C-alpha positions in Angstrom: 11.0 14.0 -0.1 8.2 15.6 -2.2 5.5 13.8 -0.2 7.0 14.2 3.3 4.2 14.5 5.9 1.6 13.3 3.4 -0.5 10.1 3.8 -1.6 8.1 0.8 -4.2 5.3 0.8 -3.6 3.1 -2.2 -6.1 0.5 -3.2 -5.3 -2.6 -5.3 -1.7 -2.3 -4.0 -0.8 -5.9 -3.5 0.8 -6.2 -7.0 1.2 -4.5 -10.3 0.5 -0.8 -10.8 -0.9 -0.3 -7.3 2.3 -1.8 -5.7 4.5 0.3 -8.0 2.7 3.4 -6.9 3.0 2.5 -3.2 6.7 1.9 -3.6 7.2 5.3 -5.4 5.2 7.2 -2.8 7.3 5.6 -0.1 10.5 6.6 -1.9 9.1 10.2 -2.1 8.6 10.2 1.7 4.9 9.5 2.1 3.3 7.4 4.8 1.5 4.7 2.7 -1.6 2.7 3.6 -2.1 -0.2 1.3 -5.2 -2.3 0.7 -6.3 -5.1 -1.6 -9.0 -7.6 -1.9 -6.4 -10.4 -1.5 -5.5 -10.3 2.2 -2.7 -12.8 2.0 -1.0 -11.0 -0.9 -1.4 -7.5 0.7 0.2 -8.8 3.9 3.2 -10.1 1.9 3.5 -6.8 0.0 3.3 -4.8 3.2 6.1 -7.0 4.7 8.2 -6.5 1.6 7.6 -2.7 1.4 8.0 -2.2 5.2 11.7 -2.9 4.8 11.8 0.2 2.6 9.9 2.7 4.8 6.8 3.3 6.8 4.0 1.1 5.6 0.7 0.1 7.1 -1.8 -2.4 5.8 -5.5 -2.1 6.1 -8.1 -4.8 6.2 -9.0 -6.4 2.8 -11.3 -4.4 0.7 -14.8 -5.8 1.1 -16.5 -7.2 -2.0 -19.8 -5.8 -3.0 -22.8 -7.9 -4.0 -26.1 -7.0 -5.5 
């Protein structure tokens, strides 16, 4: 419970390293907010991680254009 009462916002968390970080933070007791550019994938990840602990999903990260 090293991260109890802490909030983490993790970008790119629908898969790979971002997802692994989100999962580890959850296991350490943090409240985790995940975001990713792929809305469908981040919703699926949030659903899967929510069975583990307290997870919230944020809207997809907007893309930037020049």
